[in-house]
Each structure stands twice: as C-alpha cells, then as structure tokens.
C-alpha positions as CSV (number, residue, x, y, z in Angstrom):
1,M,157.8,94.9,99.7
2,S,156.7,98.0,97.8
3,S,155.4,101.4,99.2
4,S,151.7,100.6,97.6
5,R,152.1,97.0,98.9
6,R,152.9,97.7,102.3
7,A,150.3,100.2,102.8
8,F,147.5,98.2,102.1
9,L,148.4,95.5,103.4
10,T,148.2,97.9,106.9
11,M,144.8,98.7,105.6
12,A,143.4,95.5,105.0
13,P,142.3,95.2,109.0
14,A,140.4,98.3,109.0
15,F,138.8,97.2,105.6
16,A,137.5,94.2,106.6
17,G,136.4,95.7,109.7
18,L,134.2,98.3,107.9
19,L,133.1,95.7,105.9
20,K,131.9,92.6,108.3
21,M,129.6,95.9,109.6
22,S,128.2,97.3,106.9
23,E,127.5,92.5,105.9
24,S,126.1,93.4,110.1
25,A,124.1,96.2,109.8
26,A,122.2,95.5,105.8
27,S,120.1,92.2,107.3
28,P,118.3,92.8,110.4
29,Y,119.6,89.2,111.6
30,A,122.7,88.6,114.2
31,L,123.7,84.5,112.8
32,E,126.9,85.2,111.8
33,R,127.2,84.2,108.2
34,G,129.9,82.0,105.9
35,P,130.7,78.3,105.4
36,N,130.2,76.1,108.9
37,P,134.0,75.4,109.4
38,N,133.0,72.4,111.8
39,S,131.3,70.8,108.6
40,V,133.1,68.5,106.2
41,P,130.0,67.8,103.3
42,S,131.7,64.9,101.5
43,A,131.1,62.7,105.0
44,L,127.7,63.8,106.1
45,K,125.4,61.1,107.5
46,I,121.4,61.5,108.1
47,T,120.8,60.3,111.5
48,D,117.6,60.6,113.0
49,M,114.4,62.3,112.4
50,R,112.6,63.6,115.4
51,S,108.9,66.2,115.7
52,V,107.3,68.6,118.3
53,L,103.7,69.1,117.9
54,V,102.9,72.9,118.5
55,A,99.3,73.1,119.3
56,S,97.9,77.1,117.7
57,N,95.5,79.0,115.1
58,Y,96.0,75.2,113.7
59,D,98.5,72.2,115.1
60,Y,102.2,72.9,114.0
61,P,104.1,69.7,113.1
62,I,107.8,70.6,113.2
63,I,110.4,67.7,112.2
64,R,114.2,68.5,112.6
65,I,117.0,66.3,110.8
66,D,119.6,65.7,112.5
67,T,123.0,64.3,111.3
68,N,126.5,63.2,112.0
69,Q,128.0,66.5,112.9
70,G,125.9,68.8,114.1
71,V,124.0,70.2,111.7
72,Y,120.6,69.8,111.8
73,G,117.9,71.3,109.4
74,L,113.9,72.4,110.9
75,G,111.0,71.4,108.6
76,E,107.2,71.7,108.8
77,V,104.2,68.7,108.3
78,R,101.5,71.2,106.8
79,D,99.2,72.6,109.2
80,A,97.3,70.5,111.2
81,G,98.5,67.5,109.9
82,R,100.7,65.1,111.6
83,E,104.2,64.5,112.2
84,G,104.0,60.9,111.1
85,T,103.6,61.9,107.4
86,A,107.3,63.7,107.8
87,L,108.5,60.8,110.7
88,V,107.7,57.6,108.2
89,L,110.3,58.8,105.6
90,K,113.0,58.6,107.9
91,P,114.6,55.8,107.1
92,H,114.4,55.9,103.5
93,L,116.5,59.3,105.1
94,V,119.2,57.6,107.6
95,G,122.7,57.4,106.4
96,R,122.4,59.8,103.0
97,N,124.2,62.4,102.7
98,P,121.4,65.7,103.2
99,L,122.9,67.7,100.5
100,S,122.0,65.5,98.0
101,I,118.8,67.1,98.0
102,E,117.3,66.1,94.9
103,P,118.6,62.9,94.8
104,I,116.8,62.2,98.1
105,L,113.5,64.2,97.2
106,D,113.7,61.8,94.3
107,S,113.6,59.0,96.4
108,I,110.6,59.4,98.6
109,R,108.3,61.6,96.0
110,N,106.0,58.6,95.1
111,F,105.5,58.7,99.1
112,A,103.5,62.4,98.4
113,S,99.9,62.8,97.6
114,Q,97.5,65.2,97.7
115,Q,96.1,67.6,100.9
116,R,98.4,66.7,103.9
117,L,99.9,63.6,102.7
118,G,102.3,66.1,100.7
119,G,103.6,67.4,104.3
120,G,106.1,64.9,104.9
121,Y,107.3,65.4,101.6
122,S,107.1,68.8,102.5
123,A,109.1,69.1,105.1
124,V,111.6,67.1,104.0
125,D,112.6,69.3,101.4
126,M,112.5,72.4,104.0
127,A,115.3,70.6,106.2
128,L,117.6,69.5,103.7
129,H,117.5,73.1,102.4
130,D,118.6,74.0,106.3
131,I,121.1,72.0,106.7
132,A,122.4,72.4,103.2
133,G,122.2,76.3,103.7
134,K,123.8,76.5,107.3
135,V,126.7,74.3,105.8
136,Y,127.7,76.5,102.5
137,G,126.8,79.4,104.2
138,V,124.3,81.1,102.3
139,P,120.6,81.6,102.7
140,A,117.9,79.0,101.2
141,W,116.9,81.2,99.0
142,R,120.1,80.9,96.9
143,L,120.3,76.8,97.1
144,V,117.2,77.0,93.9
145,G,117.8,80.8,92.5
146,S,118.0,84.6,93.5
147,K,115.8,87.1,95.1
148,Y,113.3,88.7,92.7
149,R,112.4,91.2,96.4
150,D,114.0,91.7,100.0
151,R,110.2,91.6,101.1
152,I,107.2,89.3,100.5
153,R,104.0,91.4,100.7
154,C,101.6,89.4,103.0
155,Y,97.6,89.0,102.4
156,C,95.7,88.8,105.9
157,D,92.7,86.2,106.0
158,T,90.0,87.6,107.9
159,D,87.5,85.9,109.6
160,Q,83.3,86.7,108.9
161,S,80.9,87.9,111.2
162,K,77.4,87.8,111.0
163,D,77.6,91.6,111.2
164,P,78.6,93.7,108.3
165,K,79.7,96.2,110.5
166,V,81.7,94.1,113.0
167,F,83.3,92.0,109.9
168,A,84.0,95.7,107.8
169,E,85.3,96.5,111.4
170,R,87.9,93.5,111.3
171,L,89.1,94.4,108.4
172,K,89.8,97.9,108.7
173,K,92.0,96.7,111.8
174,R,93.9,94.6,109.4
175,K,94.8,97.7,107.6
176,A,96.2,99.3,110.9
177,M,98.4,96.3,111.7
178,G,99.5,97.7,108.4
179,Y,98.5,94.9,105.6
180,T,97.8,96.4,102.3
181,F,96.0,92.9,100.5
182,F,93.4,91.1,102.1
183,K,91.2,88.2,102.3
184,M,87.5,87.6,103.4
185,D,86.0,84.3,104.2
186,L,82.3,84.3,102.9
187,G,80.2,81.7,104.2
188,T,76.7,81.0,102.4
189,R,76.4,80.3,106.3
190,L,76.3,84.5,106.6
191,V,73.1,84.9,105.0
192,T,71.4,81.2,106.2
193,D,68.7,83.8,108.7
194,R,67.2,85.3,105.7
195,P,64.1,84.7,104.7
196,G,64.3,84.0,100.8
197,A,67.7,83.6,100.5
198,I,68.8,79.9,100.3
199,N,67.9,77.1,98.5
200,S,67.5,73.4,98.4
201,R,70.8,73.4,97.6
202,N,72.1,75.2,100.9
203,T,73.1,78.0,98.1
204,A,72.2,81.3,97.6
205,T,69.5,82.2,96.1
206,E,69.8,85.6,93.6
207,K,68.0,87.4,96.8
208,G,71.2,86.1,99.0
209,L,73.7,86.9,96.6
210,G,72.0,90.3,96.3
211,Y,72.6,90.1,101.1
212,L,76.3,88.1,100.3
213,C,77.4,91.3,98.2
214,E,76.6,93.1,101.5
215,Y,79.7,92.4,103.1
216,I,81.8,92.9,100.0
217,Q,79.7,96.5,100.1
218,A,81.1,97.6,103.4
219,I,84.2,96.1,103.4
220,R,84.9,98.4,100.3
221,D,84.1,101.2,102.0
222,E,86.0,100.8,105.1
223,I,89.7,99.8,103.1
224,G,88.8,101.2,99.6
225,W,88.5,99.9,95.9
226,D,92.1,100.0,95.2
227,A,93.5,97.5,97.9
228,P,93.9,93.7,96.0
229,L,90.6,92.3,98.6
230,A,89.8,88.0,98.6
231,T,87.0,86.2,99.4
232,D,86.9,82.7,100.6
233,H,84.4,79.6,102.1
234,F,81.4,80.4,100.1
235,G,80.0,77.1,101.4
236,P,79.2,73.4,98.5
237,L,79.1,75.3,95.1
238,T,78.0,73.2,92.1
239,V,80.3,74.6,88.1
240,N,76.8,76.8,88.2
241,D,76.5,77.6,92.0
242,S,80.4,79.7,91.0
243,I,79.8,81.2,88.1
244,R,76.5,82.5,89.3
245,Y,78.4,83.5,92.4
246,A,81.2,84.8,90.3
247,R,79.4,86.7,88.4
248,A,77.3,88.5,91.7
249,F,81.0,89.2,92.6
250,E,82.6,91.0,89.3
251,K,81.6,94.2,90.0
252,Y,83.4,94.5,93.3
253,D,86.8,94.3,91.7
254,L,88.1,90.9,93.4
255,A,91.5,90.0,93.7
256,W,90.7,86.3,93.8
257,A,87.0,84.3,94.4
258,E,89.4,80.8,96.4
259,D,88.3,77.5,95.6
260,M,84.6,77.7,94.7
261,I,83.4,74.2,93.1
262,Q,83.3,72.0,96.7
263,V,80.9,69.7,94.6
264,G,81.9,67.3,91.9
265,H,85.2,68.9,91.2
266,L,87.1,65.1,91.9
267,G,88.9,65.8,94.5
268,P,87.6,66.0,99.1
269,G,87.7,69.3,100.4
270,G,86.8,71.6,97.1
271,D,91.4,72.6,97.7
272,A,92.9,69.7,95.2
273,P,90.4,70.1,92.5
274,K,91.6,67.4,89.6
275,N,88.2,68.6,87.2
276,W,90.4,70.9,85.0
277,R,87.2,71.0,82.6
278,A,85.0,72.3,85.4
279,Y,87.3,74.9,86.4
280,R,87.9,76.4,83.2
281,E,84.2,76.4,82.5
282,L,83.5,78.7,85.8
283,S,86.4,80.6,84.8
284,E,85.5,81.6,81.0
285,A,82.4,82.2,82.7
286,T,83.3,85.8,84.7
287,V,85.9,87.6,84.6
288,T,86.0,87.8,88.8
289,P,90.1,86.1,88.8
290,I,89.7,82.5,89.5
291,A,92.0,80.7,92.0
292,T,92.6,77.0,93.5
293,G,95.6,75.0,94.7
294,E,96.4,75.4,98.4
295,S,96.2,71.2,98.7
296,L,97.4,69.9,95.4
297,F,101.1,68.5,95.3
298,G,103.6,68.5,92.5
299,L,103.7,69.9,89.8
300,E,102.7,66.9,87.1
301,E,100.8,65.7,90.0
302,G,99.0,68.4,90.9
303,F,99.0,71.7,89.0
304,K,100.1,71.3,85.7
305,D,97.2,70.4,84.0
306,L,95.4,73.6,85.5
307,I,97.9,75.1,84.3
308,D,98.5,73.7,80.8
309,Q,94.6,74.1,80.2
310,R,94.4,77.6,81.0
311,A,91.7,76.4,84.1
312,I,92.2,79.2,86.4
313,D,93.6,82.2,86.6
314,I,96.1,82.1,90.0
315,I,97.4,79.3,91.3
316,H,97.6,79.6,95.0
317,P,99.9,77.0,96.7
318,D,100.7,76.0,100.2
319,P,104.5,75.2,100.1
320,L,103.7,72.4,102.8
321,T,101.9,70.4,100.8
322,S,102.6,71.2,97.1
323,G,106.4,70.5,98.2
324,A,107.9,73.0,99.8
325,I,111.1,75.0,98.7
326,R,112.2,73.5,95.2
327,E,108.7,72.1,93.9
328,T,106.8,75.2,94.8
329,K,109.3,77.4,92.6
330,R,109.3,74.9,89.9
331,I,105.4,75.1,90.5
332,A,105.4,78.7,89.9
333,D,108.2,79.4,87.2
334,Y,106.5,76.7,85.4
335,A,103.3,78.8,86.0
336,A,104.9,82.2,84.8
337,M,105.9,81.1,81.8
338,H,102.7,80.4,80.8
339,G,100.9,83.5,82.0
340,V,99.3,82.4,85.2
341,Q,99.9,84.2,88.6
342,T,101.1,82.5,91.9
343,A,100.1,83.5,95.2
344,I,101.0,81.7,98.4
345,H,98.8,79.8,101.3
346,F,100.3,79.5,104.7
347,A,98.7,78.8,107.9
348,G,101.2,77.1,110.0
349,S,104.8,78.3,111.9
350,P,107.5,80.1,111.9
351,V,109.3,77.7,111.0
352,G,107.3,76.7,107.9
353,C,106.8,80.3,107.1
354,L,110.3,81.1,106.8
355,A,110.9,78.3,104.9
356,S,108.2,79.8,102.4
357,V,109.7,83.6,102.6
358,H,112.9,81.9,101.0
359,M,111.2,80.2,98.1
360,A,109.0,83.4,97.4
361,A,111.5,85.4,96.9
362,T,112.7,83.8,94.0
363,I,109.6,83.4,92.1
364,K,108.7,86.2,89.2
365,D,104.7,86.8,89.4
366,L,104.0,86.9,92.7
367,L,100.9,88.3,93.8
368,A,100.9,87.8,98.1
369,M,102.0,85.4,100.8
370,E,99.2,84.6,103.5
371,N,99.6,84.9,107.1
372,H,97.1,83.4,109.3
373,A,98.3,84.0,112.2
374,V,97.4,87.4,113.2
375,D,95.7,87.3,116.6
376,I,98.2,85.0,117.8
377,P,100.3,87.2,120.6
378,W,103.6,84.6,120.5
379,W,103.7,83.4,116.7
380,S,106.7,85.2,116.3
381,D,108.6,83.8,119.6
382,L,108.5,80.6,118.4
383,V,111.6,81.4,116.7
384,S,114.6,83.4,117.2
385,G,116.8,84.9,114.6
386,P,114.7,87.4,112.5
387,A,113.3,90.1,113.6
388,K,110.4,90.2,115.8
389,P,108.1,91.1,114.8
390,I,108.1,89.3,111.7
391,V,105.6,90.7,109.8
392,Q,106.1,93.9,109.8
393,Q,103.7,96.7,108.0
394,G,102.5,93.2,105.8
395,H,105.8,92.1,104.8
396,I,108.5,90.0,106.0
397,T,111.8,90.7,104.7
398,V,113.7,87.6,103.1
399,P,116.5,86.4,105.4
400,D,120.2,86.6,103.8
401,T,121.3,84.0,106.8
402,P,122.6,80.6,106.0
403,G,119.6,78.0,105.8
404,L,116.3,79.0,106.7
405,G,117.4,81.5,109.2
406,V,115.7,80.5,112.3
407,E,115.6,78.3,115.4
408,L,113.2,77.4,117.7
409,N,112.6,79.0,121.0
410,E,112.6,76.1,123.1
411,A,110.9,77.9,125.8
412,V,107.7,78.9,124.3
413,V,108.2,75.8,122.3
414,K,107.5,73.8,125.1
415,E,104.5,75.8,126.3
416,H,102.9,75.2,123.9
417,I,103.4,71.2,122.2
418,R,100.2,69.6,121.7
419,K,101.2,66.1,122.9
420,G,104.6,63.7,123.5
421,G,107.7,65.8,124.5
422,Y,110.6,68.1,122.8
423,F,111.9,66.5,119.9
424,E,112.3,62.9,121.4
425,P,113.7,59.8,120.2
426,T,111.6,57.9,117.5
427,P,112.5,54.5,117.8
428,Q,109.4,53.1,116.3
429,Y,110.1,54.6,112.7
430,D,113.5,53.4,112.2
431,D,112.4,50.4,109.7
432,Y,110.1,51.1,106.9
433,I,106.4,51.3,107.1
434,L,106.3,53.4,103.5
435,D,108.4,51.6,100.9
436,R,108.6,49.7,97.3
437,F,109.7,46.5,96.6
438,R,111.8,45.3,99.4
439,L,113.9,41.8,99.6
440,G,114.1,41.1,103.3
441,G,116.0,38.1,102.7
442,P,116.5,35.0,103.6
443,Y,113.6,34.5,102.1
444,P,112.8,30.6,100.3
445,H,113.2,29.8,96.4
446,I,114.8,28.5,93.8
447,D,118.3,28.2,92.3
448,E,119.8,28.0,88.9
449,N,119.7,24.3,89.8
450,G,116.0,23.8,90.3
451,K,116.7,23.1,94.3
452,L,115.0,25.2,96.6
453,V,116.5,27.2,98.9
454,N,116.0,29.5,101.5
455,K,118.5,32.2,101.8
C-alpha cells in the first residue's frame, strides 16, 4: 500500500466527522439525513389514511397516510375545511405505492374542485411528498426542483378596527415583530356608521371611499411608504364598484387589492372567480395591482384563463386548495412564463405551512407567503422538527431535512382537538364513496349466446 493511500485512509474518518459536523451546523434542523435504511421502495404500499381535526384560528384538518413499512406522510386539507374531503380518497390509495406520486394524483384529480373541495387532493399531495422524501432521504422541495431561496418572506394579515389609530397600531406591532410585508382587511363596514358613506348597494360612496383611505393613510404613516401593503375583504363589490375602489387606492402604492369582485363573478365567495373577463376589465382600469385565486384549484381548472388573458397582475393560490406542492409549482411556473407574479395565501397549521414553504422555495417569481396564525401562541408547538419559532423576523427557513421536515407534537395536538380522536381508524372510508365507472359484480347481463346470466 502506498504511503499516500495509507495516509488518506487514516484521515478519512476525521474528514467524515468534519463533513457531518458541517452539515449539522449548516441546517437548523436536527433530523437524520440520508435514505431510510428500513424502507424497500419497490415494495412500499399504502395501507391506511387517518385524520385529526385541530381547533385553532380556523380548524386544521390534518391527515396521515400510512404504509406497510412504517413510513408515513402528513398532509393537510384547507383551513376551515373537513377531513372527509381527503378521507373519501382512501380506497383510491390503499394498496398503491406512494412513490408513484404523479400517477396517483392523476387518478384522483377529477375528484378535486374549487374552494375547500381542492383540499383532499392537496392533502394527499403533501403526504406523498412527505413519504417520498423520507424514503429517499431528501427534502420535499428536491422532489420537484431546486431552491431559488433559502428563506420564505411572509406577509402578515391583520384584523381591522374602526379606529384608524388602533388599526395602524396593530400594523406597527407586526412591524416590530420583524415583518416586512403587510396586509390589512379594509371592509366597507368600517365606515357604515358615517353619514353619507354607504349607498343603497352597501358599497362606499365617493365620500365613503375617502373615509376608507384614511385607514390606509394612518397605516402608511406607521409602517412607511416603502413597505409592501396589500388589502382585502372590501364587501359586495361589482366590477364597477371594484374599479372605483381600486382607483381611489392608487395613490397609496398598494402591493395588491385582493378578491375585489364579489358580485357577478360566477363563483361563490369571491375568491374562486370563473369570469376572467370581469377581472381583466378591472385590471385594465387601474394601476392598483389586482390579485385573486386563493380558492381556485388546478392550472387548467382554475388559473389558466386568468393568466393567459392577463386578467390579473398577481395569482394568489392557497396550496391547500390549489393542489399543494406539485400542482401549485406548476401554476406558479406557468404564471412566471407569462409575466404574472405569485403570492401565496395560507391560513393553516405548521404541517401545511412547511409543505407550502417547500413549494415556494422552488418557484421563480415569489412575492411573499401569508402567515395567518401570528396571534396563536402555541401554533409553532403543534410540530417538532423546524427551529422555533417557525416564523423568525418575518421569514421561514426552508427545511433541508427529509420529507416535509415536521412531525406532530402529539401532546400539544391532543390539547386542541376539535372533535374525534388522534388519528383514529377510519373503516367508514374503506369502500368507495367518490368513484368513476366501477363494476361491482356479479351482475345480470346477456352473454354472447343471448342467454341471461348473473355473473
């Protein structure tokens, strides 16, 4: 053996130790990395799906997909949705290899729809990426691309107050917490008590719009004019009402005005619009950036027309409705190709949050991602894995550990269960509830000889 080779072998353990130390120091997450040595990918099978419903600022329907090798994945249905939206997909999953992510998602796609009905598909997507990441020893973001950023900037939603000074003070406190991107609810109901502010359609008159602008001015005075500030929840606005509001806001250089058209937009709730023509009319009539889409599912089903027709300036998907990791990245990448920016809506648990962070790390043109649980003191404690608090100085670090990089803190979750138990068995979902054409058999029919048979 040569002296150089002998020297290398002698020093190799030390180099390995240094490498391990450097990897540990580089990441704030302490979970073990590398492929799961206890998993045989080719023989992996889904065996069950269960759920737990957590009560918080909204209910968080969290699901778990189990396998025959002990590896499981966590996912989450959209906030204020129901776990059954995902559990009805259970018989379509059991027996399949969870690493076949796209074939599985293709097979359940036509059971997804707009608003909370996109939540089941989205929860399954997250759980499959969690499993695959754990099996292969890579973070979920690596399964769909490369990172464009190591931290995700959060924007912070803030409840309104009829007192402009109190409202502005709330935004000032957000800034003191380290947030650099803000959103305010600017409901027309803020000015309903002022004479001459509201017309017969319950929307603001020109006088009322002046009063609403006082709130924006007060907040600008506190957080500054350089800070991005978005607005939401205006009330029952038509297209023409939306144009009036958006023009009144132009001088305040808003980051965006969100889900403005609430009447005649061919989609309930105002956040799942189907009429792209109405949004294009609005966008062309103002320089205030227009955003929408938090309750739309899928590129073709929800976002494509809005993007193709340049009907909005910013798409605003919520990954827990839009298709979670793989589909939301597809939507955002398509938008970037057409010069449309992406902001991420999010109001769920740390499970869905970190899944969304993995996705957000891989898209090219990201403005910010929402954090809606700022005032829930135990929100970060629902999980273990990431450094705490999860949101630090208005940013979330992208996990570099296998899968989603989070595990549930069972004790804390059990303190906040809305109903039912902690991942109890779900035999009521073993049989098909949602389905396509399926023969049950035996069934009566005419055979090739014209004889009635029952088989």
